[in-house]
Every structure is written in C-alpha cells, then in structure tokens.
C-alpha positions in Angstrom: -2.8 67.6 94.5 -0.7 64.5 93.7 -2.4 61.1 93.5 -0.3 58.3 94.9 -1.2 54.7 94.3 0.4 51.2 94.6 -0.6 48.8 91.9 0.1 45.0 91.8 1.5 44.0 88.3 1.6 40.6 86.9 3.7 39.2 84.0 7.2 40.4 85.1 9.8 37.8 84.7 12.9 39.6 85.9 14.0 42.9 87.3 14.5 44.3 83.7 10.8 44.1 83.3 10.3 46.3 86.4 12.8 48.8 84.9 10.9 48.8 81.6 7.7 49.6 83.2 9.2 52.3 85.4 10.7 54.0 82.3 7.6 53.6 80.2 5.4 55.3 82.9 7.8 58.0 83.7 7.7 59.1 80.0 4.2 60.3 80.6 3.6 63.9 81.4 2.8 64.3 85.2 3.7 60.7 86.1 6.5 59.3 88.1 6.8 55.6 88.9 8.9 53.0 90.6 8.6 49.3 90.4 9.5 46.7 93.0 10.0 43.3 91.2 10.2 41.3 94.3 6.9 42.5 95.6 5.3 42.8 92.2 4.2 46.3 93.0 4.2 49.5 91.0 4.2 52.9 93.0 2.7 55.6 90.8 2.4 59.4 91.5 0.2 61.2 89.1 -0.5 65.0 89.1 -4.1 64.7 87.8 -6.7 61.8 87.5 -6.2 62.0 83.6 -2.4 61.2 84.2 -3.3 58.3 86.6 -5.7 56.9 84.0 -3.0 57.1 81.3 -0.4 55.4 83.6 -2.7 52.4 84.2 -3.4 52.1 80.5 0.3 52.2 79.8 1.0 49.2 81.9 -1.2 47.2 79.7 0.2 48.7 76.5 3.7 47.4 77.7 2.4 43.9 77.9 1.8 43.5 81.6 -1.3 43.0 83.6 -2.8 44.8 86.6 -5.0 42.8 89.1 -8.7 43.5 89.2 -11.0 43.4 92.2 -14.6 44.0 92.8 -16.3 46.3 95.4 -20.0 46.0 96.0 -21.7 48.6 98.4 -25.0 50.1 99.3 -26.1 53.5 97.9 -28.2 56.0 99.8 -30.1 59.0 98.3 -31.1 57.7 94.8 -34.7 58.8 94.0 -35.2 57.4 90.6 -33.6 55.5 87.8 -32.0 58.6 86.3 -29.9 58.8 89.6 -28.7 55.4 89.1 -27.7 56.0 85.4 -25.9 59.2 86.4 -24.0 57.6 89.3 -23.1 54.6 87.1 -21.5 57.1 84.6 -19.6 58.9 87.4 -18.2 55.6 88.8 -17.3 54.3 85.4 -15.4 57.5 84.7 -13.1 57.1 87.8 -9.5 56.2 87.1 -8.8 52.5 87.3 -12.4 51.5 87.0 -12.9 48.7 84.5 -16.7 48.6 84.8 -19.5 49.8 87.0 -23.2 48.8 87.6 -25.7 50.7 89.8 -28.9 48.9 90.6 -31.8 51.3 91.5 -34.0 48.5 92.7 -31.4 47.1 95.1 -29.9 50.4 96.0 -26.5 48.8 95.4 -23.5 49.4 93.3 -20.8 47.0 92.1 -17.5 48.3 90.7 -14.7 46.4 89.0 -11.3 48.1 89.2 -7.6 47.9 89.3 -6.5 46.8 92.6 -4.6 49.7 94.5 -6.1 52.2 92.2 -9.7 51.7 93.1 -10.3 51.7 96.9 -13.4 52.1 99.0 -12.2 55.5 100.0 -12.0 56.7 96.4 -15.4 55.3 95.5 -17.0 56.8 98.5 -15.5 60.2 97.5 -16.9 59.8 94.0 -20.3 58.8 95.2 -20.5 61.7 97.7 -19.3 64.1 95.0 -22.3 62.9 92.9 -24.8 63.7 95.7 -25.3 60.3 97.3 -24.1 58.2 100.2 -22.1 55.0 100.2 -21.9 52.2 102.7 -19.2 49.5 102.4 -18.8 46.1 103.9 -17.0 42.9 103.0 -16.9 39.2 104.0 -18.7 38.5 107.2 -19.7 42.2 107.6 -22.2 41.8 104.6 -24.8 40.4 107.0 -24.3 43.4 109.3 -24.3 45.9 106.3 -27.7 44.4 105.2 -29.0 44.7 108.7 -27.9 48.2 109.1 -29.4 49.0 105.6 -32.7 47.5 106.7 -32.6 49.4 109.9 -32.0 52.7 108.1 -34.9 51.9 105.6 -37.2 51.0 108.6 -36.5 54.3 110.2 -36.9 56.2 106.9 -40.1 54.4 106.2 -41.6 55.3 109.5 -40.7 58.9 108.9 -42.2 58.8 105.5 -45.4 57.2 106.8 -45.8 59.9 109.4 -45.2 62.8 106.9 -47.7 61.0 104.5 -50.4 60.8 107.1 -49.8 64.6 107.9 -49.9 65.4 104.1 -53.2 63.5 103.7 -54.8 65.3 106.6 -53.7 68.7 105.3 -54.6 67.9 101.6 -58.1 66.6 102.3 -59.7 70.0 102.9 -58.0 71.3 99.7 -59.5 68.4 97.7 -62.9 69.6 99.1 -61.9 73.0 97.8 -61.3 71.5 94.3 -64.9 70.2 94.4 -66.0 73.8 95.1 -63.9 75.1 92.1 -65.7 72.4 90.0 -69.1 73.7 91.0 -70.0 70.7 93.0 -70.1 72.7 96.3 -71.5 76.2 96.9 -68.5 77.5 98.9 -64.7 78.0 98.6 -61.9 77.8 101.3 -60.5 81.2 102.2 -57.1 81.8 100.5 -55.3 82.2 103.9 -56.6 78.7 104.9 -55.4 77.2 101.7 -52.1 78.8 102.1 -51.8 77.5 105.7 -52.8 74.0 104.6 -50.6 73.8 101.5 -47.4 75.4 102.9 -46.4 72.5 105.3 -47.1 70.0 102.5 -45.0 71.8 100.1 -42.0 72.6 102.2 -42.0 69.9 105.0 -43.5 66.9 103.3 -42.0 67.9 99.9 -38.6 68.7 101.4 -37.2 65.3 100.1 -37.9 66.4 96.5 -36.1 69.7 97.0 -33.1 68.1 98.6 -32.9 65.6 95.8 -33.4 68.3 93.1 -30.6 70.4 94.8 -28.2 67.5 94.8 -28.9 66.7 91.2 -28.7 70.2 89.9 -25.5 70.8 92.0 -24.0 67.8 90.1 -25.1 69.1 86.8 -27.9 66.6 86.2 -31.7 66.4 86.5 -33.9 63.6 88.0 -37.5 62.9 89.1 -37.0 65.2 92.1 -36.3 68.1 89.7 -39.6 67.4 87.9 -41.7 67.3 91.0 -40.0 70.2 92.7 -40.2 72.4 89.5 -43.9 71.4 88.9 -45.3 71.8 92.4 -43.3 75.0 92.9 -44.8 76.6 89.9 -48.3 75.8 91.0 -47.7 76.9 94.6 -45.7 80.1 93.6 -48.4 81.0 91.1 -51.1 80.7 93.7 -49.1 82.9 96.3 -48.6 85.5 93.5 -52.3 85.6 92.6 -53.3 85.7 96.3 -50.9 88.7 97.0 -52.2 90.4 93.9 -55.9 90.0 94.2 -56.3 89.4 98.0 -59.7 87.7 98.9 -60.9 88.1 95.2 -58.4 85.3 94.5 -60.7 82.8 96.0 -61.6 80.1 93.5 -58.5 81.0 91.3 -55.8 79.4 93.4 -54.0 76.1 92.8 -52.6 75.3 96.2 -54.5 72.1 96.0 -52.7 71.1 92.8 -49.2 71.3 94.5 -50.4 69.6 97.7 -52.2 66.8 96.0 -49.3 66.1 93.7 -46.9 65.9 96.5 -49.2 63.7 98.7 -49.8 61.3 95.8 -46.1 61.1 94.7 -45.0 60.7 98.3 -47.6 57.8 98.6 -46.2 56.3 95.4 -42.6 56.6 96.7 -43.7 55.0 100.0 -45.3 52.0 98.2 -42.3 51.9 95.9 -39.9 51.6 98.8 -41.9 48.8 100.4 -42.0 46.9 97.2 -38.3 47.3 96.5 -37.6 46.0 100.0 -39.8 43.0 99.3 -37.8 42.2 96.0 -34.6 42.0 98.1 -35.8 39.4 100.6 -33.9 36.6 98.8 -30.4 37.9 99.8 -31.7 39.0 103.2 -33.1 35.4 103.8 -29.9 33.8 102.6 -27.7 35.9 104.8 -30.1 35.1 107.8 -29.2 31.4 107.3 -25.5 32.1 108.3 -24.8 31.3 111.9 -22.8 34.1 113.7 -21.4 31.9 116.4 -20.0 28.2 116.5 -18.9 25.9 119.2 -15.3 24.9 118.6 -12.9 22.6 120.3 -10.0 24.7 121.5 -7.4 23.3 123.9 -9.2 20.9 126.0 -12.8 22.3 126.0 -15.6 23.5 123.8 -15.6 27.3 123.3 -18.2 29.6 121.8 -16.5 31.6 118.9 -17.5 34.1 116.3 -17.8 32.5 113.0 -15.1 34.7 111.6 -12.6 33.0 114.0 -13.3 29.4 112.8 -10.6 28.0 110.7 -10.4 25.2 108.2 -9.8 22.0 110.1 -11.5 23.1 113.3 -13.6 20.5 115.2 -17.1 21.9 115.7 -20.1 20.7 117.8 -23.7 21.2 116.7 -26.6 20.7 119.0 -30.1 19.6 118.0 -32.0 22.5 116.4 -28.9 24.5 115.5 -27.8 25.4 112.1 -24.6 23.9 110.7 -22.1 26.9 110.8 -19.6 25.7 108.1 -19.3 23.2 105.3 -17.7 20.0 106.7 -17.7 16.3 107.3 -19.3 14.5 110.2 -16.8 13.1 112.6 -19.2 11.8 115.2 -22.8 11.3 115.5 -25.7 11.0 113.1 -28.8 13.1 112.5 -31.6 14.0 110.1 -30.7 17.3 108.5 -33.2 19.9 107.0 -31.5 21.0 103.8 -34.4 22.7 102.2 -32.9 26.2 102.7 -30.0 25.1 100.5 -31.1 22.5 98.1 -34.8 23.1 98.1 -35.4 19.5 99.2 -38.3 19.5 101.8 -37.6 15.9 103.2 -35.0 15.7 106.0 -31.9 13.7 104.9 -30.0 11.2 107.2 -26.4 12.2 107.5 -23.9 9.9 109.2 -20.1 9.7 110.0 -18.2 10.6 106.9 -21.0 12.4 105.2 -20.7 16.0 104.1 -22.8 18.7 105.6 -23.5 22.2 104.4 -23.5 25.6 106.1 -27.1 26.8 106.8 -28.8 23.4 107.1 -30.6 22.5 110.4 -29.6 19.7 112.6 -32.8 17.9 113.3 -32.3 14.9 115.6 -28.8 14.2 117.0 -25.7 15.7 118.4 -23.0 16.1 115.7 -19.3 16.8 115.7 -18.0 18.0 112.4 -14.6 19.0 110.8 -14.8 22.4 109.0 -13.7 22.3 105.4 -15.1 25.5 104.1 -15.9 28.7 106.1 -17.5 32.0 105.2 -17.3 33.1 101.7 -15.7 29.8 100.6 -18.7 27.7 101.8 -21.4 26.4 99.6 -23.9 29.0 101.1 -21.3 31.7 100.6 -21.0 30.8 96.9 -24.8 30.7 96.6 -25.1 34.2 98.0 -22.3 35.5 95.6 -24.0 33.9 92.6 -27.4 35.5 93.5 -25.8 38.8 94.1 -23.9 38.6 90.7 -27.1 37.7 88.9 -29.1 40.4 90.5 -26.6 43.1 89.9 -26.3 42.2 86.1 -27.8 44.1 83.3 -29.5 42.8 80.1 -28.1 44.3 76.8 -31.3 46.3 76.1 -31.0 47.7 79.7 -28.1 49.9 78.6 -30.7 51.4 76.1 -33.2 51.9 78.8 -30.5 53.6 80.9 -29.7 56.0 78.1 -33.3 56.8 77.7 -33.6 57.4 81.5 -30.6 59.8 81.6 -32.1 61.9 78.7 -35.7 61.6 79.9 -35.8 64.5 82.5 -34.3 67.2 80.3 -36.5 66.3 77.4 -39.6 66.3 79.6 -38.8 69.7 80.9 -38.3 71.0 77.3 -41.8 69.5 76.5 -43.3 71.1 79.6 -41.9 74.5 78.6 -43.2 74.2 75.0 -46.6 73.0 76.3 -46.9 76.1 78.5 -45.8 78.5 75.8 -48.1 77.0 73.2 -51.2 77.2 75.5 -50.4 80.8 76.3 -49.8 81.6 72.6 -53.0 79.9 71.5 -55.1 82.1 74.0 -55.5 79.4 76.7 -54.5 81.9 79.5 -51.7 81.7 81.9 -53.6 79.5 84.5 -54.4 76.9 81.7 -50.9 77.1 80.4 -49.3 76.6 83.8 -51.5 73.7 84.7 -50.7 71.9 81.5 -47.0 72.4 81.9 -47.2 71.2 85.5 -49.2 68.1 84.5 -46.5 67.2 82.0 -43.8 67.7 84.6 -45.6 65.6 87.2 -46.8 62.7 85.0 -43.4 62.0 83.5 -41.0 59.9 85.6 -38.1 57.5 84.5 -38.6 55.4 87.7 -40.9 52.9 86.1 -38.5 52.5 83.1 -35.6 51.9 85.5 -37.3 49.6 87.7 -38.9 47.4 84.9 -35.8 45.0 84.4 -33.9 45.0 87.7 -37.1 44.4 89.9 -38.1 41.4 87.9 -34.5 40.1 87.7 -34.0 40.5 91.5 -37.3 38.7 92.3 -36.9 36.0 89.6 -33.3 35.0 90.6 -34.3 35.2 94.3 -37.2 32.8 93.9 -35.3 30.5 91.9 -32.5 30.3 94.5 -35.1 29.6 97.1 -36.1 26.5 95.1 -32.6 25.3 94.4 -31.9 26.9 91.1 -28.9 29.2 91.0 -28.7 31.3 87.8 -25.3 32.8 87.3 -26.0 36.0 85.4 -28.9 37.9 83.6 -27.6 36.7 80.1 -28.4 33.1 81.3 -31.7 34.3 82.5 -32.5 35.8 79.1 -31.2 32.8 77.1 -32.6 29.8 79.1 -36.2 30.2 78.0 -35.1 29.8 74.4 -33.7 26.3 75.0 -35.1 23.8 72.3 -32.7 20.9 73.0 -31.0 19.5 76.1 -28.1 17.0 76.2 -28.0 14.9 79.4 -24.9 13.2 80.7 -25.7 9.7 82.1 -23.8 8.8 85.2 -24.9 11.0 88.1 -27.2 13.1 86.1 -29.9 10.7 84.8 -28.7 7.9 87.0 -28.2 7.9 90.8 -24.4 8.0 90.4 -24.0 5.1 92.9 -23.3 2.1 90.7 -23.0 -1.3 92.3 -21.1 -4.3 91.2 -23.5 -6.9 89.6 -20.8 -9.4 88.5 -17.0 -9.9 88.5 -15.6 -12.3 85.9 -12.1 -13.0 87.0 -9.9 -14.0 90.0 -10.1 -12.3 93.4 -6.4 -11.4 93.2 -7.0 -9.3 90.0 -10.0 -7.7 91.5 -7.9 -6.8 94.5 -5.2 -5.1 92.2 -7.9 -3.3 90.2 -9.5 -1.8 93.3 -6.0 -0.8 94.7 -5.3 1.1 91.5 -8.5 3.1 91.8 -8.3 4.1 95.5 -7.7 7.8 94.7 -10.4 8.0 91.9 -13.5 10.1 92.3 -15.3 8.2 89.5 -18.6 6.5 90.6 -17.5 3.2 88.9 -14.3 3.2 90.7 -16.2 3.6 94.0 -18.4 0.6 93.1 -15.3 -1.7 92.5 -13.6 -0.4 95.8 -16.8 -1.1 97.7 -16.9 -4.7 96.5 -13.1 -5.3 97.4 -12.4 -6.8 100.8 -9.4 -6.5 103.1 -6.5 -4.0 103.0 -5.3 -2.8 99.7 -1.8 -2.1 98.5 -0.8 1.4 97.4 -0.4 2.0 93.7 3.1 2.8 92.5 2.0 5.0 89.6 -1.3 6.2 88.3 -2.3 7.8 84.9 -5.9 8.8 84.1 -7.1 8.5 80.5 -10.1 10.9 80.6 -13.3 9.5 79.2 -11.6 6.0 78.9 -10.3 4.8 82.3 -7.1 4.5 84.3 -3.7 3.0 83.9 -1.0 2.3 86.5 1.2 -0.1 88.4 0.3 -2.1 91.6 2.8 -4.6 93.1 4.8 -4.6 90.0 1.8 -5.4 87.7 0.9 -3.0 84.8 -2.9 -2.6 84.9 -5.3 -1.1 82.4 -8.9 -0.5 83.8 -11.6 1.1 81.5 -13.8 0.7 78.5 -13.2 -1.0 75.1 -11.4 2.1 73.7 -8.8 1.8 76.5 -8.3 -1.9 75.9 -7.6 -1.1 72.3 -4.8 1.3 73.5 -3.4 -1.6 75.5 -3.3 -3.7 72.4 -6.4 -5.9 73.4 -9.7 -6.7 71.7 -12.3 -8.0 74.2 -15.0 -8.0 71.6 -15.2 -11.8 71.5 -16.3 -11.9 75.2 -19.9 -12.5 76.4 -22.1 -9.4 75.6 -23.3 -7.7 78.9 -26.9 -7.5 79.7 -29.0 -4.4 78.9 -28.4 -1.5 81.3 -25.1 -2.8 82.5 -21.8 -1.0 82.0 -18.8 -3.2 81.5 -15.3 -2.3 82.9 -12.4 -4.3 81.5 -9.3 -5.1 83.5 -6.1 -6.0 81.7 -3.0 -7.1 83.5 0.6 -7.2 82.1 -0.7 -7.2 78.5 -3.5 -9.9 79.0 -7.2 -9.5 79.8 -7.7 -10.4 83.2 -11.5 -10.1 83.6 -14.3 -7.7 83.7 -16.8 -6.1 86.0 -20.5 -5.6 85.1 -21.7 -2.5 87.0 -25.3 -1.2 87.1 -26.2 2.4 87.9 -30.0 2.7 88.4 -31.8 5.6 86.8 -33.0 8.4 89.0 -36.7 8.1 89.9 -37.2 11.6 88.5 -35.4 11.2 85.2 -38.4 9.8 83.3 -40.6 12.6 84.6 -38.0 15.2 83.5 -37.8 13.9 80.0 -41.6 13.8 79.7 -41.8 17.3 80.9 -39.2 18.6 78.5 -40.8 16.9 75.6 -44.2 18.2 76.7 -42.7 21.6 76.1 -41.4 20.7 72.7 -37.8 20.5 73.9 -35.8 17.6 72.5 -33.9 15.4 75.1 -30.7 13.7 74.1 -28.2 11.6 76.0 -24.3 11.5 75.8 -22.1 9.2 77.7 -18.7 7.6 77.6 -20.3 4.3 78.5 -20.7 1.4 76.0 -23.5 1.5 73.5 -25.7 -1.3 75.1 -25.9 0.5 78.4 -26.6 3.9 76.7 -29.2 2.6 74.4 -31.0 0.8 77.2 -31.2 4.0 79.3 -32.3 5.9 76.3 -35.2 3.5 75.5 -36.2 3.4 79.2 -36.5 7.2 79.3 -38.0 7.7 75.8 -35.1 10.1 74.7 -35.0 11.6 71.2 -31.4 10.3 70.7 -28.3 9.0 72.3 -24.5 9.2 71.8 -22.4 6.3 73.4 -18.6 5.9 74.0 -18.0 9.7 73.7 -15.0 11.2 75.2 -15.0 14.7 76.8 -13.8 16.4 73.5 -16.5 14.3 71.7 -19.1 15.7 74.0 -18.2 19.3 72.8 -18.6 18.1 69.2 -22.0 16.6 69.9 -23.0 19.8 71.5 -22.0 21.7 68.4 -23.7 19.2 66.1 -27.0 19.8 67.9 -26.5 23.6 67.9 -26.1 23.4 64.1 -29.3 21.7 63.5 -31.5 23.0 66.4 -34.0 25.8 65.8 -33.2 27.2 69.2 -30.6 27.1 72.0 -29.0 23.9 73.3 -28.3 23.2 77.0 -25.9 20.6 78.4 -26.5 19.1 81.8 -23.8 17.3 83.6 -22.0 16.8 86.9 -18.5 15.6 86.3 -15.1 16.9 85.4 -15.3 15.4 81.9 -18.6 17.4 81.4 -16.9 20.8 81.9 -15.9 21.4 78.3 -19.3 20.6 77.0 -21.0 22.8 79.7 -18.8 25.7 78.5 -19.5 25.0 74.8 -23.3 24.8 75.1 -25.5 27.9 75.0 -26.6 27.1 78.5 -24.5 24.9 80.8 -26.5 23.3 83.7 -24.5 21.6 86.5 -25.9 19.2 89.2 -25.1 20.7 92.6 -23.9 17.3 93.9 -21.2 17.1 91.1 -17.6 18.2 90.6 -16.5 21.8 91.6 -15.1 22.4 88.1 -18.6 21.6 86.5 -20.3 24.1 88.9 -17.7 26.7 88.1 -18.1 26.2 84.3 -21.9 26.1 84.3 -24.2 29.1 84.0 -27.0 27.4 86.0 -26.4 25.2 89.1 -29.1 22.9 90.5 -28.6 22.6 94.2 -30.1 19.0 94.4 -29.6 16.2 91.9 -33.1 16.3 90.4 -33.2 16.6 86.6 -36.7 18.0 86.8 -35.2 21.2 88.0 -33.9 21.7 84.4 -37.5 22.1 83.3 -38.1 24.4 86.2 -35.1 26.5 85.4 -36.4 27.1 81.9 -39.9 27.9 83.3 -38.5 30.5 85.8 -36.5 32.1 83.0 -39.6 32.4 80.8 -41.7 33.7 83.6 -39.1 36.3 84.5 -38.6 37.4 80.8 -42.4 37.7 80.4 -42.6 40.0 83.5 -39.7 42.1 82.1 -41.5 42.7 78.8 -44.8 43.4 80.6 -43.0 45.9 82.8 -41.5 47.7 79.9 -44.8 47.8 78.1 -46.5 49.4 81.1 -43.6 51.8 81.7 -43.5 53.1 78.1 -47.3 53.2 78.0 -47.6 55.4 81.0 -45.1 57.9 79.6 -46.0 57.7 75.9 -49.7 58.1 76.6 -49.7 60.2 79.7 -47.4 62.9 78.5 -49.4 63.8 75.4 -52.7 63.8 77.5 -51.1 66.1 79.9 -49.8 68.3 77.2 -53.3 68.6 75.6 -54.8 69.6 79.0 -56.7 66.4 79.4 -55.1 65.5 82.8 -55.1 67.8 85.8 -51.8 68.0 88.0 -53.6 65.8 90.6 -54.5 63.0 88.1 -51.0 63.3 86.6 -49.4 62.8 90.0 -51.6 59.8 90.6 -50.6 58.3 87.3 -47.0 58.8 87.9 -47.1 57.2 91.3 -49.1 54.3 89.9 -46.6 53.6 87.1 -43.8 52.6 89.5 -46.2 50.7 91.8 -47.5 48.8 88.8 -44.1 47.7 87.7 -43.0 46.7 91.1 -46.2 44.8 91.9 -46.1 42.9 88.7 -42.5 41.9 89.5 -43.5 40.7 93.1 -46.0 38.4 91.4 -43.0 36.3 90.5 -42.7 35.4 94.3 -45.7 33.1 93.7 -43.8 31.1 91.3 -43.3 27.4 92.3 -41.5 24.6 90.6 -44.1 22.8 88.4 -42.3 19.9 86.8 -43.2 17.3 89.5 -46.8 18.5 89.6 -47.0 18.2 85.7 -46.0 14.6 86.0 -48.6 13.8 88.8 -51.3 15.0 86.5 -50.2 12.9 83.6 
C-alpha cells in the first residue's frame, strides 16, 4: 500500500531548492517526490513506513526544515502504567513523529510530529492498532471533548459500581467459606454453590481484565490485566478441575474464593483509582468551565447572541451584570467591579473603567459593560493559561523515563518470578495447592500502576492547584528546579514597585516638558507614562524615534533633537549632568537634553508595592538571598534596597548587564538563581536564570520567556511558587517510596507463601489508592507567604 503525504518545507530560497529536494528524495528506494516551491509543499509517495521515515529524514539532511505541530487527544482503554509506556513507544515509532508522551493519570497523549505526515487519522490508527481508543478535539472543541470524556467516565463509573456491588454480594458467602477452611466455622459451602457464586465474578465482573489482557497480548505486550487474568484463572481453573475430579469430596479444598476475592478487591481498587484520577484532573476541567460559550455581539444595527467561535477580534461585545467576560478586551463603555479571582487568584473585586483591560473568564459584578475584543479563544489570557497547565501536566521528569522502562519490563519479570515460585514450591514438596497459591499471590500483588501514577498524579495536582492560586508553571523541569532556588534577583520597576510612577518635580521650562512628553507618546515605559500624564494640552507628533534599551529614548520633535533618559544616555549625547542637584532618596531622575544642551530634569517617584517587604522577609526566612537589579540611578536603587532589607543591589544596569549579574550570582550561589521581572528588558535575564519568573501584568515577551508566570503582580507569589514546587516534589518522592515498597516487599512475601491471594489483591489495590490519595492531599495546599507575614 502506497503512503501519500504532503509536507510543508521551509528554507527554500528559489525553485532550484525545490528541484534539489525532489531529486534527493527520489534517490531513495521506494520514494517518489515532487516539490511546489510557490506553495512550499513537498508531495511524497512512499512504498513503506520505513521509506516514508527515510524521506522525512532526508529533507533535514539536505538542509531544509519541515514544520512541526502538536496533537493532544484522549486515550481510552489503558488499565495501568505499562499500557501507557507501551502506547508511548508505539506512537514514537510512527513515521514523522518527533516526540510522544502518554499520561496514564490524565488518560491523555501528546504527539509532536511533522505537519502533513502526522495526522489525527494516522495517530488514531496507531492507537487502535495498539488496542486502545483515541478521541481528538482542538480549539473550542476541547471543552466539548472534556465534557464527553467526563460523561463516558461517569457511565463507566456507574457500571463499575454496579458490578462491584454484585461482586461483593457474591463474594461475601465465599469469604465465610474461607473462615470454614481456616477452622473458624464447623461447616463448608457445597462445591456447586461455590462454583455458582464464583463464576459470575470471574467472567462478568472480571471481563474487563480478560478484555485488557487480550488486547495487550494481541499487541505482543503484557500489562496488569494479564497478571490478574492469569492469576485468578489459575485459581478458578484449579478449583474446577479438583471439583470435577473429586466431586463432593473436594469440599474444603477449593479456591473459588481466592479468585473471587482478588477480582472483587482489584475491581474496588480500580474503581477508587478512577475516582481519584478524575479528581486530579479537576484543574483543567474547572479552567475550561470558565470559558463562556456565547457572547452578545453588535452586528449590523443590533445585539446578537453568537457562539464564541464566531466572535472576531475588534467585535463590540456587551456583558451584563453577573455574566463572565467572553474575550480579552478593552472597556469601551461602562464601569464595573470585576471578580478576577478565577484568573489572577485575587479575591477582592477590582474596579474597571473605560480604557481598562478585561480578561476572559472574569465575572462582571456591578455594571453593564461594552468591550472591544482583542483576543479570542486560544489567543486569550485564559487560553494561554489552559495551554500552559496542559503543557506542564503532560510533561515528564527525567527520572520518569526510568520509571516507564521499569513499568514496561515489570509484568514479564513478575510472570517469570511467579512461574519460578510455583515450580520451587512444588519441587520442595509444598504440594500443588501451595505452589499454585504462592504463584497466584505473586501475580496478583505485583502491579506497575502505582509506579506509573507516582509522578504524573502529583504533577497534575500540584500544577493545577498552583494555577488556581495564580501561579502558572510552564513545565515539569521548572517544577523540579524551583524548590532548589537559593537566590532571587528582582527587577525594580513594576516588580517591587507599583510600576505607576508619578512626577514629583520638573526642573525646566514648560515648552521643553511638552517636547519631552511628545517624544514619549508611543512608549510603554512606566516613566514615560508619568511624564505624559503630567503634560497638558495637545502634543505634536514626533518626527523620528530611537529607543536606547536600558538608557532612554532619542528623537526629533518640531525640529528639535531630543535625548531623554539616564546619566548614561546623557554621556552618549556629550553631556555631563553630574554637577546638578542630587535627587532625593527614592526618586528616579530622568534627564532631558535638547539640541545638545541640558534642558531640564524630571524627578519621578514609584512607590514600593505594599507586599514587597513581606516577600523579601519571607524569602530570607527560608534562607533565600534577595537581590535587586535595575537600570535606575544608584540613589533610587540603594534607597529601595535599604527599605526592603535586601541582601544586595545593582544599579544602572542595562539588559545585557542583567544577564551578567545573573551569571555572577549563579557562579557564587550554592543553589539555583531565579530572576523576577516584568519588562521587555528583563527577558534576556529571565532566559539566563535557572528559573525565570514573570509578573502577569508585564510585557508579553517576559511571560513568553519565563518558566513561571505570576498572574497577579504580588511578589509574595514568588515564595509560594517555591513552596508548591517543594510540596509537589516531596509528594513525588513519597509516592515513589510507597510504590517501590509495595512491590519490593510484597512480591517476596507472596513468593514465600506469607500472603494469601486475597491479601495480595488487597495490597495491590491499596498501592495505587495510596499513591493517588497522597497526591490529592496537594489540593489542600494554600499560598502561605501572606500568612507568614501576619504571624511575624
């Protein structure tokens, strides 16, 4: 069967490039190709998957690039971590796939692949070939997919509960029979009654294990279902054989109760595990629930109710009292107090007026609003939050790869151990019954589920609860590193200060103040906003503008050549303002030069945030050094550092200098270094730090560069981000400890005949439930930095 795909190719500069690619691909055996330079598309026909894989690799070898895209979808039918590990290998082996991750806890898969070569249809075929189901959705359909997944799981849970109740009712008399075998009761159940009670449990309640085992074996693998089905079938089959052989004399020598009790207890464990897994996923479900499905849009000459997918950027939207804001935008008319807790974690409603930004998902509390849509759907702030949380929850820690390899080998190794256990008991004279029960106990107690759930369950819960409190953690590597932070470097403006400076004093003539304000009209810098706010009347448009990052701005207004910025920029203009009056402590001085002469200066004050001192004290209480780096003059920086009790401060530092300061601290710190900032000029330092933390109120590039984003401008959240990282990592270590203990202690006990199959089944069920319950305890985590300050 010929495989035909169309792959976008980047890097072609002319038609000759297309010819080169076509010739290079056609040289491969079983491959024909043609390239359309205008469309930047390469059509490939391959005779086998191997030939397709070779063709995609050849494009890169020729010096061109294919385009990658990511597919995330729900998986149905996984029974344990071994299933997830096997499916991940299957997906990773598909032609065009760059990377694949399968999360057993979330029942989700994420695949990165070459656009055109990897499609939902090809991935669905691969998943179904491995014995599982795949459900795809994208964009606005994600909420519907989650709702459908929740409904499927609700129906499955109801069916499991019904089967579990029947299993318990049928197994209870058999447990009474076990008491008879132990000599605690003087009578036994007749073999026929035991058979009639155990058979529905074995083949109706236990059908899920047989189906799962068949799918796994058909795919050439083994999982938890194989262990349970093999162990219980051995006990059940042996009992039927003894009964048929001895008749009524078999009373007291049957093990129907062993198979029934194991299936009942394992089913109970899987039911509890399913409930716990659904609970760990609530963060994404709750975030999706914040997204309105309808919006009231001005179309033509009237307000119309539209699906949110039909709303476009620039649309005028009306939001009534009590409704959620359906898009990110700006208020055109009205004012209201908005409940932004769901997005920023801030519990106090915030007054928003005309010109203020509003965020999707927040609640309009007190007034009719009309807003202009600026970002819709996946592009909105809430859409990015959901994407970040999904990205973090799907990630895997480096050691998780080792855990996955152990899980993949676990079931075959356990089956070998069980076989050897049975043979040794039989050879050592233990008898067939004792050998069989010891082997069954080994099969039943061993399960890779707890190992596979140990990390993802904690990560999903930890990142979810962090997002709920306004802390967005980009990936699992950040979650792993953050608790090792031993030094933090704060930017000053907008991070430790309010970022809303006011003009305290202007030394110069009003005409020069007007020219300075005019030049800064397009600037986003808070100091520029302060000077603009102080200017009165209409302003002329600048003729040219050049930004000196970290120093100031230069340009021409009404024919005058202006420099506005710090002392470093004045030096560039050939001026030395050092002889002027020294500014007061805590004041930032901005110099204005016109046509080669010093025209004046503005003293600007940016008050410290009320939470800044609390944040510094909380960090130092955890033995984390706090530093300050700023492009402001030394007096203002030293004043802020002294007020806050910082461990050190760097002043008059340009963006590239901030990177150097980060590296200096990394060289002498005994732990990791974090950079906290909110501006464009902080982005290089955020990238250079071990952990970059961006304030959510800051520049887009800062949030894109950072590995942690704080959704409200509260520096105390830095402490809380470190705390949730430490709590999550502590939970992961505890989970792995218990998962290994259950298996490393339980298997030898079962092999030595110290555990009955019933106790082994109970221990196996308890292992997964213990790991999940321990992970769910993270839901009780609350930000503690503010409470720490109240106690001191």
